[in-house]
C-alpha positions in Angstrom: 15.0 34.2 -32.5 16.0 31.2 -30.0 18.7 28.8 -31.5 17.0 25.8 -29.6 13.5 25.1 -29.3 11.4 22.5 -27.3 8.4 21.1 -29.2 5.9 18.6 -27.8 4.5 15.6 -29.6 1.1 15.0 -29.8 -1.0 11.4 -29.9 -4.8 11.9 -30.9 -7.0 9.6 -29.1 -10.1 10.1 -31.3 -10.6 12.6 -34.0 -13.4 13.6 -36.8 -11.8 15.0 -40.0 -13.2 18.2 -41.3 -12.2 18.9 -45.0 -12.8 22.1 -46.8 -11.3 23.6 -50.2 -9.1 25.6 -48.0 -6.1 24.1 -46.2 -6.5 26.7 -43.5 -9.9 25.7 -42.5 -9.5 22.0 -43.1 -8.6 19.9 -40.1 -10.1 17.7 -37.4 -11.9 17.9 -34.1 -11.2 15.6 -31.3 -8.9 15.2 -28.3 -5.4 13.8 -27.6 -2.7 14.1 -25.2 0.8 15.9 -25.5 3.9 13.7 -24.6 7.4 13.8 -24.4 9.1 16.5 -26.7 11.6 17.1 -29.4 14.3 19.8 -29.3 15.0 21.8 -32.6 18.6 23.1 -33.0 18.9 25.9 -35.7 22.1 25.2 -37.5 23.9 23.7 -40.4 22.2 23.0 -43.9 19.1 20.9 -44.3 16.2 19.6 -42.2 17.2 16.5 -40.1 15.2 14.4 -37.9 17.1 12.1 -35.7 20.0 12.4 -38.0 17.9 11.5 -41.1 18.0 14.0 -43.8 14.6 15.2 -44.7 15.1 18.3 -46.9 18.1 19.9 -48.3 16.8 23.5 -47.6 16.7 25.0 -44.3 18.8 24.5 -41.3 17.4 22.7 -38.3 18.4 19.6 -36.6 15.7 17.9 -34.6 16.2 15.3 -31.9 13.4 13.4 -30.6 12.7 10.1 -28.7 9.9 9.2 -30.9 10.2 8.0 -34.7 8.6 9.5 -37.7 5.4 8.0 -39.4 4.0 6.0 -36.3 1.6 8.3 -34.7 3.6 10.6 -32.6 2.7 13.7 -34.8 6.6 13.9 -35.6 5.8 15.3 -38.9 4.0 18.3 -37.2 7.0 18.6 -35.1 9.0 19.0 -38.2 6.6 21.4 -39.8 6.3 23.7 -36.7 10.3 23.8 -36.3 10.8 24.7 -40.1 8.1 27.2 -40.1 9.4 29.0 -36.7 13.1 29.0 -38.1 11.5 31.1 -41.1 8.9 33.1 -39.3 10.0 33.1 -35.6 7.4 32.3 -32.7 4.6 34.2 -34.5 1.1 32.8 -34.9 1.7 32.9 -38.7 4.5 30.2 -38.3 2.0 27.8 -36.7 -0.5 28.6 -39.6 2.4 27.9 -42.2 3.0 24.6 -40.4 -0.5 23.5 -40.3 -1.1 24.2 -44.2 1.9 22.0 -44.7 0.6 19.3 -42.8 -2.9 19.4 -44.5 -1.3 19.9 -48.2 1.2 17.0 -47.9 -1.5 14.7 -46.0 0.5 14.2 -42.9 -1.9 15.5 -40.3 -4.9 17.4 -39.6 -5.1 18.7 -36.3 -1.8 18.1 -34.5 -0.5 21.4 -35.2 -3.5 23.2 -33.6 -2.9 20.9 -30.4 0.7 21.5 -30.0 0.0 25.1 -30.3 -2.5 25.2 -28.0 -0.2 23.3 -25.2 -1.1 21.8 -22.1 -1.8 18.1 -21.4 -5.1 16.7 -22.6 -6.0 18.8 -25.6 -9.4 19.1 -27.0 -9.9 20.4 -30.5 -13.5 21.9 -30.8 -13.1 23.9 -34.2 -11.3 22.7 -37.1 -8.4 24.6 -38.7 -5.2 26.5 -38.3 -4.2 28.2 -35.3 -6.4 31.5 -35.1 -9.4 29.7 -37.4 -9.5 26.4 -35.3 -10.0 26.4 -31.5 -8.9 24.1 -29.0 -8.5 24.1 -25.2 -6.3 22.0 -22.5 -7.6 19.9 -19.7 -5.5 19.1 -16.6 -4.2 15.4 -16.5 -3.4 13.2 -13.4 0.3 12.7 -12.7 0.6 9.2 -14.2 2.9 7.7 -16.6 2.5 7.1 -20.3 4.0 3.9 -21.9 4.1 3.7 -25.7 5.2 1.2 -28.0 6.1 1.6 -31.7 3.9 -0.9 -33.4 4.4 -0.2 -37.3 5.1 2.9 -39.5 2.1 3.8 -41.5 1.3 6.6 -43.9 -1.1 9.1 -42.4 -2.4 9.9 -46.0 -2.9 6.1 -46.6 -4.6 5.7 -43.3 -7.0 8.5 -43.7 -7.9 7.3 -47.1 -8.3 3.5 -46.4 -10.3 3.9 -43.3 -12.3 7.1 -44.3 -15.8 5.9 -43.5 -15.2 4.3 -40.2 -12.9 7.2 -38.8 -16.0 9.5 -39.9 -18.4 7.6 -38.2 -16.5 6.3 -35.1 -15.1 10.0 -34.9 -18.3 11.6 -34.9 -19.8 9.6 -32.3 -16.6 9.8 -30.0 -16.7 13.7 -30.3 -20.3 13.9 -29.4 -19.7 11.7 -26.2 -16.9 13.4 -25.1 -18.6 16.9 -25.4 -21.2 15.4 -22.8 -18.3 14.9 -20.5 -15.1 16.4 -21.2 -12.8 14.6 -18.8 -9.5 12.6 -18.7 -11.7 9.6 -17.8 -14.0 10.0 -20.4 -11.1 10.6 -22.8 -9.6 6.9 -21.8 -12.7 5.4 -22.5 -13.8 6.8 -25.8 -10.1 6.7 -27.3 -10.2 3.0 -26.5 -13.5 2.4 -28.3 -12.5 4.8 -31.0 -9.3 2.7 -31.7 -11.1 -0.7 -31.5 -13.7 0.4 -33.9 -11.1 1.8 -36.5 -9.1 -1.3 -36.3 -5.9 0.3 -34.6 -6.3 -1.8 -31.3 -6.1 -5.8 -31.6 -7.3 -8.2 -28.7 -3.8 -8.8 -27.8 -3.1 -5.1 -27.0 -6.4 -4.8 -25.2 -5.5 -7.7 -22.7 -2.7 -5.2 -21.5 -5.5 -3.2 -19.8 -5.9 -5.8 -17.3 -2.5 -5.6 -15.9 -2.1 -4.2 -12.5 -1.8 -0.2 -12.5 -3.1 0.5 -16.0 -5.7 3.0 -16.0 -6.5 2.8 -19.8 -5.1 2.3 -23.1 -5.7 3.1 -26.8 -3.8 2.8 -30.4 -3.3 5.5 -32.7 -2.2 4.5 -36.2 1.2 2.6 -35.5 1.5 3.5 -31.8 0.2 1.8 -28.5 -0.5 4.1 -25.8 -0.7 2.9 -22.1 -1.5 4.9 -19.2 -0.1 3.6 -15.8 0.0 4.4 -12.2 3.6 5.6 -11.5 4.3 2.8 -9.3 3.7 0.2 -12.0 5.3 1.9 -14.9 8.3 -0.3 -15.0 6.3 -3.4 -15.0 4.1 -2.3 -17.6 6.8 -1.4 -19.7 8.5 -4.7 -19.5 5.0 -6.5 -20.7 4.7 -3.9 -23.7 8.1 -4.5 -24.8 6.8 -7.7 -26.8 5.0 -5.5 -29.0 7.6 -2.9 -30.2 10.3 -0.5 -29.0 8.9 1.2 -25.7 9.1 4.8 -24.8 8.4 5.8 -21.0 7.0 9.6 -20.3 5.1 11.2 -17.6 2.1 13.4 -18.4 2.6 16.9 -17.6 1.7 20.4 -19.1 3.9 20.9 -22.3 4.0 23.6 -24.9 6.5 25.1 -27.7 8.8 27.2 -26.0 12.5 28.5 -26.4 15.3 26.7 -24.7 18.5 28.3 -23.2 21.6 27.8 -25.3 
């Protein structure tokens, strides 16, 4: 197995939870983008994420530009890194990671999206890889500016907003199926994040800035898509809301890195 591994993050724009009595078939349908990426290095003792010790067992250090608990699917990145450390880059490793996410109530569809790879990933059947189904669509070469708004428990979010996520998610998925495209994703993700209460009026005004193509909020992260010539200006404006990260949309997937 490779000693170093690249694992992209995933930010879901909208989703509909699907619960069953089996974590393998539990998950979500919806769509999201793969951004940035973490590097997992298999060494030492314990599981560490940006130097924070998460577990005493195992032996992997994960370095990422994104924090845990905001909406970047960092918990899925950790689960995938751990599972691959035990089972290698086999599909069963991703199944194991998915089951951990569902069982711990830290995620529903992120592992499937990351396993699928690409840029804009649509999840059309809930479940772990091999059970769930997803496909990737191309993205334009634009910038992504994100802001860390607040750390929020995924389990608490799914419980406290269960009804509105279910109703808004069902409508969002149905609308996206009619026109699965990047442009439709921007519109639907914005409406979803407004309906469930992730996006407030102050954040929405950023959509009027020059160069902004669209935006949405997911849990505790704001995501703004920007024409590349305007990235720095938009990033400066977003700084008032939280720590800013700047990425470019591109094809991403889990892959080993050279030593």
